[in-house]
NULUMLO-705129 format. One record per residue: x, y, z of N, C-alpha, C in turn; residue in one letter; residue number from 1. Coordinates in nm, 4 decimals. Each point is the difference from the previous one (the first is absolute). Example, Ala and Ser with C-alpha at 12.3 -4.5 7.8 and 13.67 -1.06 7.14 Angstrom:
2
- 1.3190 | -0.5690 | 0.7800 | -0.0890 | 0.1190 | 0.0000 | 0.0900 | 0.1200 | 0.0000 | A | 1 .
- -0.0350 | 0.1050 | -0.0720 | 0.0820 | 0.1190 | 0.0060 | -0.0770 | 0.1090 | 0.0730 | S | 2 .
***
This chain:
158
- 11.3133 | 13.8765 | 12.0134 | 0.0732 | 0.0354 | -0.1207 | -0.0913 | -0.0237 | -0.1189 | X | 1 .
- -0.0084 | 0.0954 | -0.0889 | -0.0886 | -0.0095 | -0.1152 | 0.0812 | -0.0028 | -0.1286 | X | 2 .
- 0.0798 | -0.1014 | -0.0162 | 0.0851 | -0.0148 | -0.1172 | -0.0664 | -0.0987 | -0.0951 | X | 3 .
- 0.0063 | 0.0307 | -0.1272 | -0.0528 | -0.0933 | -0.0987 | 0.1108 | -0.0987 | -0.0366 | X | 4 .
- -0.0149 | -0.1251 | 0.0447 | 0.1054 | -0.0974 | -0.0274 | -0.0040 | -0.0460 | -0.1453 | X | 5 .
- 0.1141 | -0.0372 | -0.0498 | 0.0078 | -0.0584 | -0.1329 | -0.0429 | -0.1458 | 0.0148 | X | 6 .
- -0.1016 | -0.0404 | -0.0740 | -0.0505 | -0.1366 | 0.0070 | 0.0442 | -0.0777 | -0.1228 | X | 7 .
- -0.0132 | -0.1298 | 0.0072 | 0.0305 | -0.0846 | -0.1143 | -0.0997 | 0.0300 | -0.1120 | X | 8 .
- 0.0477 | -0.0087 | -0.1230 | -0.0893 | 0.0194 | -0.1144 | -0.0929 | -0.1208 | -0.0109 | X | 9 .
- -0.1078 | 0.0152 | -0.0739 | -0.0930 | -0.1116 | -0.0183 | 0.0685 | -0.1207 | -0.0635 | X | 10 .
- 0.0798 | 0.0175 | -0.1072 | 0.0688 | -0.1174 | -0.0563 | 0.0942 | -0.0665 | 0.1005 | X | 11 .
- 0.0693 | 0.0790 | 0.0801 | 0.0895 | -0.0555 | 0.1008 | -0.0796 | -0.0760 | 0.1059 | X | 12 .
- -0.1120 | 0.0577 | 0.0438 | -0.0836 | -0.0658 | 0.1013 | -0.0567 | -0.1309 | -0.0559 | X | 13 .
- -0.0407 | 0.0003 | -0.1266 | -0.0520 | -0.1229 | -0.0606 | 0.1086 | -0.1072 | -0.0110 | X | 14 .
- 0.1220 | 0.0414 | -0.0338 | 0.1116 | -0.0950 | -0.0043 | 0.0253 | -0.0574 | 0.1386 | X | 15 .
- -0.0022 | 0.0861 | 0.1023 | 0.0214 | -0.0448 | 0.1371 | -0.1047 | -0.1041 | 0.0394 | X | 16 .
- -0.1250 | 0.0279 | -0.0281 | -0.1084 | -0.0912 | 0.0362 | 0.0141 | -0.1325 | -0.0747 | X | 17 .
- 0.0239 | 0.0070 | -0.1301 | 0.0104 | -0.1223 | -0.0798 | 0.1158 | -0.0877 | 0.0471 | X | 18 .
- 0.1163 | 0.0595 | 0.0205 | 0.1149 | -0.0786 | 0.0462 | -0.0259 | -0.0603 | 0.1375 | X | 19 .
- -0.0611 | 0.0782 | 0.0878 | -0.0296 | -0.0489 | 0.1348 | -0.0954 | -0.1191 | -0.0048 | X | 20 .
- -0.1068 | 0.0110 | -0.0754 | -0.1011 | -0.1054 | -0.0024 | 0.0500 | -0.1271 | -0.0683 | X | 21 .
- 0.0712 | 0.0131 | -0.1098 | 0.0539 | -0.1185 | -0.0675 | 0.1000 | -0.0712 | 0.0906 | X | 22 .
- 0.0903 | 0.0761 | 0.0595 | 0.0969 | -0.0601 | 0.0926 | -0.0679 | -0.0660 | 0.1182 | X | 23 .
- -0.1018 | 0.0652 | 0.0531 | -0.0728 | -0.0561 | 0.1136 | -0.0693 | -0.1302 | -0.0348 | X | 24 .
- -0.0643 | -0.0046 | -0.1157 | -0.0668 | -0.1247 | -0.0407 | 0.1005 | -0.1140 | -0.0157 | X | 25 .
- 0.1142 | 0.0301 | -0.0589 | 0.1011 | -0.1043 | -0.0184 | 0.0549 | -0.0516 | 0.1333 | X | 26 .
- 0.0127 | 0.0889 | 0.0969 | 0.0556 | -0.0407 | 0.1297 | -0.1029 | -0.0615 | 0.0948 | X | 27 .
- -0.1227 | 0.0466 | -0.0028 | -0.0982 | -0.0355 | 0.1018 | -0.0893 | -0.1176 | -0.0390 | X | 28 .
- -0.0290 | -0.0184 | -0.1288 | -0.0929 | -0.1055 | -0.0400 | 0.0425 | -0.1396 | 0.0443 | X | 29 .
- 0.1230 | -0.0443 | -0.0241 | 0.0353 | -0.1371 | 0.0401 | -0.0180 | -0.0278 | 0.1499 | X | 30 .
- 0.0490 | 0.0871 | 0.0903 | -0.0224 | -0.0315 | 0.1412 | -0.1478 | 0.0074 | 0.0407 | X | 31 .
- -0.0779 | 0.0883 | -0.0648 | -0.1426 | 0.0082 | 0.0326 | -0.0700 | -0.1303 | -0.0344 | X | 32 .
- 0.0268 | -0.0525 | -0.1171 | -0.0613 | -0.1269 | -0.0418 | 0.0374 | -0.1100 | 0.0984 | X | 33 .
- 0.1255 | -0.0078 | 0.0340 | 0.0495 | -0.1052 | 0.0881 | -0.0583 | 0.0110 | 0.1409 | X | 34 .
- -0.0034 | 0.1201 | 0.0577 | -0.0439 | 0.0171 | 0.1383 | -0.1514 | 0.0070 | 0.0175 | X | 35 .
- -0.0719 | 0.0495 | -0.1003 | -0.1446 | 0.0193 | 0.0167 | -0.0810 | -0.1244 | -0.0319 | X | 36 .
- 0.0527 | -0.0860 | -0.0836 | -0.0769 | -0.1159 | -0.0422 | -0.1037 | 0.0338 | -0.1059 | X | 37 .
- -0.0028 | 0.1238 | -0.0456 | -0.0925 | 0.0410 | -0.1056 | 0.0564 | -0.0531 | -0.1319 | X | 38 .
- -0.0848 | -0.0646 | -0.0826 | 0.0509 | -0.0541 | -0.1272 | 0.0731 | 0.1053 | -0.0839 | X | 39 .
- 0.0932 | -0.0467 | -0.0800 | 0.0876 | 0.0886 | -0.0766 | -0.0783 | 0.0994 | -0.0855 | X | 40 .
- -0.0957 | -0.0483 | -0.0786 | -0.0741 | 0.0909 | -0.0890 | -0.0811 | 0.1014 | 0.0794 | X | 41 .
- -0.0615 | -0.0439 | 0.1095 | -0.0737 | 0.0939 | 0.0855 | 0.0949 | 0.1026 | 0.0609 | X | 42 .
- 0.1172 | -0.0460 | 0.0408 | 0.0987 | 0.0915 | 0.0586 | 0.0477 | 0.1028 | -0.1012 | X | 43 .
- 0.0264 | -0.0456 | -0.1209 | 0.0461 | 0.0925 | -0.1040 | -0.1069 | 0.1049 | -0.0289 | X | 44 .
- -0.1244 | -0.0433 | -0.0127 | -0.1098 | 0.0945 | -0.0245 | -0.0162 | 0.0978 | 0.1146 | X | 45 .
- 0.0002 | -0.0524 | 0.1223 | -0.0142 | 0.0850 | 0.1182 | 0.1135 | 0.1010 | 0.0080 | X | 46 .
- 0.1232 | -0.0476 | -0.0135 | 0.1144 | 0.0892 | 0.0135 | 0.0054 | 0.1024 | -0.1141 | X | 47 .
- -0.0505 | -0.0362 | -0.1176 | -0.0076 | 0.0977 | -0.1089 | -0.1010 | 0.1104 | 0.0342 | X | 48 .
- -0.1144 | -0.0388 | 0.0565 | -0.0997 | 0.1000 | 0.0410 | 0.0565 | 0.0865 | 0.1120 | X | 49 .
- 0.0655 | -0.0630 | 0.0969 | 0.0606 | 0.0754 | 0.1100 | 0.1097 | 0.0930 | -0.0518 | X | 50 .
- 0.0746 | -0.0456 | -0.1011 | 0.1049 | 0.0848 | -0.0589 | -0.0610 | 0.1217 | -0.0687 | X | 51 .
- -0.1135 | -0.0199 | -0.0680 | -0.0678 | 0.1134 | -0.0632 | -0.0484 | 0.0988 | 0.1065 | X | 52 .
- -0.0591 | -0.0531 | 0.1068 | -0.0428 | 0.0865 | 0.1103 | 0.1202 | 0.0732 | 0.0588 | X | 53 .
- 0.1094 | -0.0732 | 0.0171 | 0.1208 | 0.0597 | 0.0571 | 0.0582 | 0.1058 | -0.0922 | X | 54 .
- -0.0088 | -0.0228 | -0.1308 | 0.0535 | 0.0981 | -0.0947 | -0.0759 | 0.1325 | 0.0105 | X | 55 .
- -0.1315 | -0.0083 | 0.0088 | -0.0795 | 0.1219 | 0.0142 | 0.0314 | 0.0666 | 0.1342 | X | 56 .
- 0.0015 | -0.0793 | 0.1074 | 0.0315 | 0.0516 | 0.1331 | 0.1404 | 0.0601 | 0.0010 | X | 57 .
- 0.0937 | -0.0650 | -0.0676 | 0.1380 | 0.0460 | -0.0070 | 0.0061 | 0.1420 | -0.0564 | X | 58 .
- -0.0666 | 0.0220 | -0.1118 | 0.0020 | 0.1328 | -0.0607 | -0.0621 | 0.1059 | 0.0891 | X | 59 .
- -0.1147 | -0.0327 | 0.0582 | -0.0703 | 0.0951 | 0.0864 | 0.0814 | 0.0273 | 0.1269 | X | 60 .
- 0.0415 | -0.1058 | 0.0677 | 0.0701 | 0.0136 | 0.1281 | 0.1344 | 0.0705 | -0.0167 | X | 61 .
- 0.0800 | -0.0454 | -0.0967 | 0.1333 | 0.0585 | -0.0159 | -0.0060 | 0.1452 | -0.0441 | X | 62 .
- -0.0914 | 0.0326 | -0.0888 | -0.0124 | 0.1393 | -0.0425 | -0.0425 | 0.0879 | 0.1168 | X | 63 .
- -0.1000 | -0.0457 | 0.0759 | -0.0464 | 0.0780 | 0.1158 | 0.1095 | 0.0122 | 0.1056 | X | 64 .
- 0.0685 | -0.1106 | 0.0302 | 0.1065 | 0.0023 | 0.1010 | 0.1115 | 0.0944 | -0.0434 | X | 65 .
- 0.0419 | -0.0110 | -0.1260 | 0.1071 | 0.0864 | -0.0513 | -0.0415 | 0.1473 | 0.0060 | X | 66 .
- -0.1253 | 0.0271 | -0.0353 | -0.0500 | 0.1375 | 0.0009 | 0.0006 | 0.0565 | 0.1415 | X | 67 .
- -0.0558 | -0.0770 | 0.0965 | -0.0030 | 0.0477 | 0.1392 | 0.1404 | 0.0143 | 0.0570 | X | 68 .
- 0.0853 | -0.0973 | -0.0264 | 0.1375 | 0.0083 | 0.0491 | 0.0698 | 0.1232 | -0.0574 | X | 69 .
- -0.0171 | 0.0223 | -0.1283 | 0.0621 | 0.1164 | -0.0636 | -0.0519 | 0.1308 | 0.0561 | X | 70 .
- -0.1297 | 0.0062 | 0.0235 | -0.0598 | 0.1216 | 0.0573 | 0.0515 | 0.0261 | 0.1407 | X | 71 .
- 0.0154 | -0.1073 | 0.0787 | 0.0432 | 0.0168 | 0.1391 | 0.1497 | 0.0239 | 0.0139 | X | 72 .
- 0.0795 | -0.0631 | -0.0875 | 0.1455 | 0.0038 | 0.0186 | 0.0752 | 0.0702 | -0.1119 | X | 73 .
- -0.0629 | 0.0149 | -0.1170 | 0.0699 | 0.0550 | -0.1154 | 0.0917 | -0.1004 | -0.0665 | X | 74 .
- -0.0043 | -0.1226 | 0.0453 | 0.0892 | -0.1061 | -0.0487 | -0.0720 | -0.0828 | -0.1064 | X | 75 .
- 0.0729 | -0.0477 | -0.1003 | -0.0564 | -0.0935 | -0.0983 | 0.0084 | -0.1412 | 0.0549 | X | 76 .
- -0.0826 | -0.0882 | -0.0558 | -0.0110 | -0.1368 | 0.0511 | 0.1311 | -0.0776 | -0.0081 | X | 77 .
- 0.0816 | 0.0298 | -0.0985 | 0.1252 | -0.0740 | -0.0132 | 0.1028 | 0.0395 | 0.1064 | X | 78 .
- -0.0323 | 0.0987 | 0.0821 | 0.0886 | 0.0403 | 0.1102 | -0.0621 | -0.0342 | 0.1359 | X | 79 .
- -0.0989 | -0.0882 | -0.0011 | -0.0721 | -0.0399 | 0.1206 | 0.0943 | -0.0750 | 0.0957 | X | 80 .
- 0.0011 | 0.0384 | 0.1283 | 0.0836 | -0.0716 | 0.0970 | -0.0523 | -0.1425 | 0.0262 | X | 81 .
- 0.0895 | -0.0845 | 0.0461 | -0.0304 | -0.1422 | 0.0162 | -0.1201 | -0.0241 | 0.0919 | X | 82 .
- -0.0062 | 0.0664 | 0.1143 | -0.1133 | -0.0234 | 0.0911 | -0.1321 | 0.0389 | -0.0641 | X | 83 .
- -0.0026 | 0.1063 | -0.0771 | -0.1230 | 0.0380 | -0.0685 | -0.0321 | -0.0994 | -0.1114 | X | 84 .
- 0.1025 | -0.0574 | -0.0625 | -0.0222 | -0.1063 | -0.0993 | -0.0698 | -0.1189 | 0.0653 | X | 85 .
- 0.0403 | -0.0344 | 0.1204 | -0.0636 | -0.1108 | 0.0727 | -0.1462 | 0.0317 | 0.0288 | X | 86 .
- -0.0276 | 0.1211 | 0.0465 | -0.1376 | 0.0431 | 0.0260 | -0.0813 | 0.0013 | -0.1292 | X | 87 .
- 0.0594 | 0.0486 | -0.1072 | -0.0646 | 0.0044 | -0.1313 | -0.0405 | -0.1408 | -0.0440 | X | 88 .
- 0.0919 | -0.0950 | 0.0077 | -0.0281 | -0.1374 | -0.0430 | -0.1084 | -0.0637 | 0.0871 | X | 89 .
- 0.0067 | 0.0197 | 0.1310 | -0.1000 | -0.0573 | 0.0906 | -0.1374 | 0.0626 | -0.0239 | X | 90 .
- -0.0056 | 0.1287 | -0.0241 | -0.1274 | 0.0664 | -0.0282 | -0.0621 | -0.0493 | -0.1294 | X | 91 .
- 0.0828 | -0.0194 | -0.0999 | -0.0486 | -0.0519 | -0.1271 | -0.0635 | -0.1373 | 0.0199 | X | 92 .
- 0.0714 | -0.0888 | 0.0672 | -0.0486 | -0.1364 | 0.0178 | -0.1225 | -0.0075 | 0.0909 | X | 93 .
- -0.0082 | 0.0868 | 0.1002 | -0.1182 | 0.0019 | 0.0870 | -0.1241 | 0.0395 | -0.0795 | X | 94 .
- 0.0117 | 0.1046 | -0.0799 | -0.1127 | 0.0412 | -0.0838 | -0.0389 | -0.1079 | -0.0991 | X | 95 .
- 0.0988 | -0.0642 | -0.0589 | -0.0277 | -0.1057 | -0.0970 | -0.0674 | -0.1190 | 0.0676 | X | 96 .
- 0.0424 | -0.0343 | 0.1195 | -0.0612 | -0.1101 | 0.0749 | -0.1496 | 0.0243 | 0.0190 | X | 97 .
- -0.0361 | 0.1206 | 0.0349 | -0.1411 | 0.0332 | 0.0196 | -0.0794 | -0.0120 | -0.1301 | X | 98 .
- 0.0631 | 0.0283 | -0.1116 | -0.0672 | -0.0102 | -0.1298 | -0.0113 | -0.1443 | -0.0494 | X | 99 .
- 0.1011 | -0.0819 | 0.0273 | 0.0071 | -0.1335 | -0.0606 | -0.0608 | -0.1122 | 0.0838 | X | 100 .
- -0.0117 | 0.0177 | 0.1284 | -0.0512 | -0.1074 | 0.0855 | -0.1361 | -0.0519 | -0.0467 | X | 101 .
- -0.0975 | 0.0863 | -0.0270 | -0.1292 | -0.0525 | -0.0464 | 0.0098 | -0.0767 | -0.1326 | X | 102 .
- 0.0912 | 0.0405 | -0.0867 | 0.0172 | -0.0685 | -0.1282 | 0.0548 | -0.1407 | 0.0228 | X | 103 .
- 0.0962 | -0.0146 | 0.0888 | 0.0569 | -0.1319 | 0.0293 | -0.1072 | -0.0922 | 0.0571 | X | 104 .
- -0.0812 | 0.0523 | 0.0903 | -0.1081 | -0.0806 | 0.0586 | -0.0948 | -0.0477 | -0.1098 | X | 105 .
- -0.0437 | 0.0898 | -0.0860 | -0.0952 | -0.0352 | -0.1056 | 0.0611 | -0.0956 | -0.1029 | X | 106 .
- 0.1236 | 0.0255 | -0.0410 | 0.0637 | -0.0761 | -0.1075 | 0.0320 | -0.1425 | 0.0425 | X | 107 .
- 0.0517 | -0.0152 | 0.1207 | 0.0508 | -0.1302 | 0.0426 | -0.0997 | -0.0803 | 0.0831 | X | 108 .
- -0.0996 | 0.0649 | 0.0551 | -0.0915 | -0.0690 | 0.0906 | 0.0600 | -0.0191 | 0.1384 | X | 109 .
- 0.1164 | 0.0577 | 0.0247 | 0.0620 | -0.0077 | 0.1331 | -0.0879 | 0.0760 | 0.0984 | X | 110 .
- 0.0104 | -0.0396 | 0.1259 | -0.0630 | 0.0789 | 0.1041 | 0.0773 | 0.1294 | 0.0190 | X | 111 .
- -0.0597 | 0.0930 | 0.0737 | 0.0640 | 0.1305 | 0.0195 | 0.1352 | -0.0109 | 0.0693 | X | 112 .
- 0.0106 | -0.0897 | 0.0973 | 0.1272 | -0.0139 | 0.0736 | 0.1078 | -0.0588 | -0.0910 | X | 113 .
- -0.0336 | -0.1077 | -0.0723 | 0.0985 | -0.0586 | -0.0918 | 0.0399 | 0.0990 | -0.1093 | X | 114 .
- -0.0984 | 0.0737 | -0.0511 | 0.0302 | 0.1005 | -0.1021 | 0.0855 | 0.1126 | 0.0579 | X | 115 .
- -0.0279 | 0.0366 | 0.1243 | 0.0808 | 0.1037 | 0.0653 | 0.1442 | -0.0468 | 0.0160 | X | 116 .
- 0.0189 | -0.1252 | 0.0399 | 0.1358 | -0.0549 | 0.0144 | 0.0702 | 0.0001 | -0.1363 | X | 117 .
- -0.0724 | -0.0447 | -0.1045 | 0.0586 | -0.0006 | -0.1348 | 0.0330 | 0.1419 | -0.0447 | X | 118 .
- -0.0920 | 0.0935 | 0.0255 | 0.0213 | 0.1388 | -0.0415 | 0.1145 | 0.0636 | 0.0787 | X | 119 .
- 0.0099 | -0.0323 | 0.1272 | 0.1130 | 0.0513 | 0.0801 | 0.1311 | -0.0564 | -0.0526 | X | 120 .
- -0.0008 | -0.1283 | -0.0357 | 0.1200 | -0.0589 | -0.0603 | 0.0389 | 0.0718 | -0.1276 | X | 121 .
- -0.0992 | 0.0283 | -0.0847 | 0.0268 | 0.0771 | -0.1224 | 0.0503 | 0.1395 | 0.0339 | X | 122 .
- -0.0617 | 0.0618 | 0.1005 | 0.0396 | 0.1362 | 0.0394 | 0.1433 | 0.0035 | 0.0513 | X | 123 .
- 0.0371 | -0.0981 | 0.0805 | 0.1375 | -0.0045 | 0.0514 | 0.0985 | -0.0178 | -0.1156 | X | 124 .
- -0.0290 | -0.0951 | -0.0877 | 0.0876 | -0.0221 | -0.1150 | 0.0116 | 0.1232 | -0.0869 | X | 125 .
- -0.1138 | 0.0623 | -0.0273 | 0.0015 | 0.1187 | -0.0846 | 0.0568 | 0.1228 | 0.0709 | X | 126 .
- -0.0124 | 0.0084 | 0.1322 | 0.0584 | 0.1138 | 0.0715 | 0.1517 | -0.0001 | -0.0143 | X | 127 .
- 0.0587 | -0.1164 | 0.0216 | 0.1458 | -0.0118 | -0.0150 | 0.0388 | 0.0282 | -0.1454 | X | 128 .
- -0.0747 | -0.0596 | -0.0911 | 0.0260 | 0.0213 | -0.1423 | -0.0142 | 0.1483 | -0.0372 | X | 129 .
- -0.1075 | 0.0657 | 0.0497 | -0.0234 | 0.1415 | -0.0314 | 0.1137 | 0.0874 | 0.0498 | X | 130 .
- 0.0473 | -0.0278 | 0.1195 | 0.1097 | 0.0781 | 0.0560 | 0.1241 | -0.0112 | -0.0884 | X | 131 .
- 0.0367 | -0.1218 | -0.0333 | 0.1197 | -0.0234 | -0.0806 | -0.0202 | 0.0525 | -0.1425 | X | 132 .
- -0.1157 | -0.0292 | -0.0585 | -0.0270 | 0.0442 | -0.1369 | 0.0053 | 0.1517 | -0.0111 | X | 133 .
- -0.0720 | 0.0703 | 0.0879 | -0.0066 | 0.1461 | -0.0109 | 0.1337 | 0.0664 | 0.0276 | X | 134 .
- 0.0772 | -0.0552 | 0.0904 | 0.1343 | 0.0521 | 0.0239 | 0.0840 | -0.0156 | -0.1274 | X | 135 .
- -0.0057 | -0.1187 | -0.0591 | 0.0741 | -0.0245 | -0.1235 | -0.0508 | 0.0844 | -0.1161 | X | 136 .
- -0.1323 | 0.0127 | -0.0105 | -0.0580 | 0.0781 | -0.1088 | 0.0426 | 0.1466 | 0.0101 | X | 137 .
- -0.0056 | 0.0543 | 0.1211 | 0.0399 | 0.1399 | 0.0181 | 0.1476 | 0.0215 | -0.0316 | X | 138 .
- 0.0817 | -0.1003 | 0.0250 | 0.1428 | 0.0120 | -0.0313 | 0.0234 | -0.0107 | -0.1509 | X | 139 .
- -0.0740 | -0.0901 | -0.0650 | 0.0188 | -0.0207 | -0.1441 | -0.0663 | 0.1095 | -0.0839 | X | 140 .
- -0.1119 | 0.0547 | 0.0500 | -0.0760 | 0.0995 | -0.0750 | -0.0286 | 0.1207 | 0.0883 | X | 141 .
- 0.1010 | 0.0827 | 0.0304 | -0.0239 | 0.1194 | 0.0817 | -0.1030 | 0.0909 | -0.0670 | X | 142 .
- -0.0722 | 0.0733 | 0.0786 | -0.1074 | 0.0836 | -0.0526 | 0.0521 | 0.1033 | -0.0984 | X | 143 .
- 0.1117 | 0.0622 | 0.0243 | 0.0562 | 0.0972 | -0.0940 | 0.0298 | -0.0633 | -0.1339 | X | 144 .
- 0.0525 | -0.1236 | 0.0004 | 0.0309 | -0.0704 | -0.1240 | -0.1265 | -0.0457 | -0.0705 | X | 145 .
- -0.1007 | -0.0400 | 0.0780 | -0.1237 | -0.0510 | -0.0591 | -0.0735 | 0.1092 | -0.0758 | X | 146 .
- 0.0146 | 0.1225 | 0.0450 | -0.0719 | 0.1107 | -0.0634 | 0.0778 | 0.0601 | -0.1166 | X | 147 .
- 0.1272 | -0.0366 | -0.0135 | 0.0832 | 0.0595 | -0.1046 | -0.0334 | -0.0597 | -0.1359 | X | 148 .
- 0.0037 | 0.0806 | -0.1048 | -0.0187 | -0.0533 | -0.1347 | 0.1102 | -0.1007 | -0.0311 | X | 149 .
- -0.0286 | -0.0923 | -0.0845 | 0.0946 | -0.1047 | -0.0368 | 0.1304 | 0.0611 | -0.0489 | X | 150 .
- 0.1109 | -0.0533 | 0.0523 | 0.1314 | 0.0438 | -0.0459 | 0.0545 | 0.1211 | 0.0731 | X | 151 .
- -0.0725 | 0.0521 | 0.1020 | 0.0511 | 0.1129 | 0.0756 | 0.0267 | -0.0427 | 0.1423 | X | 152 .
- 0.0849 | 0.0713 | 0.0639 | 0.0346 | -0.0304 | 0.1391 | -0.0698 | 0.0995 | 0.0919 | X | 153 .
- -0.0902 | -0.0500 | 0.0824 | -0.0710 | 0.0882 | 0.0928 | 0.0705 | 0.0066 | 0.1349 | X | 154 .
- 0.0968 | -0.0850 | 0.0208 | 0.0717 | -0.0049 | 0.1260 | 0.0954 | 0.1185 | 0.0073 | X | 155 .
- -0.0172 | 0.0924 | 0.0959 | 0.0858 | 0.1176 | 0.0072 | 0.1446 | -0.0336 | 0.0354 | X | 156 .
- 0.0251 | -0.1211 | 0.0443 | 0.1375 | -0.0402 | 0.0340 | 0.0830 | -0.0264 | -0.1246 | X | 157 .
- -0.0638 | -0.0119 | -0.1152 | 0.0730 | -0.0307 | -0.1245 | 0.0522 | 0.1249 | -0.0632 | X | 158 .
***
């Protein structure tokens, strides 16, 4: 199927990324500090760098995934079925793990195995968070509404 899917606008995508990363830092930093043994300031710096990496990856991955999904199915991302949402979240975190593992090793001085365990812990936490966040975000900010000019209703059900 060669349908051009309606994608999120740049401002909408930036809002999605910002809300996701801020929420993630607030939820993930305290348990990371407690479980990793990495000092608080080092953890905050590391997680801020990882959040920046994740923000860039988020924009690239989600835009590409939405584009391919739309081309293959004609469906917009806010209508993604639950099983595909699970695959989407796992794919995002797997790619991010490959990008962040070397940074964790360098930043913390952890060995590769300890850093991998820490990164997997972060990936598991963020995978669950990503699934819930994106489901909620799509419900709160449907693509038709996100693209509509302020004060207009893009939802055809209205």
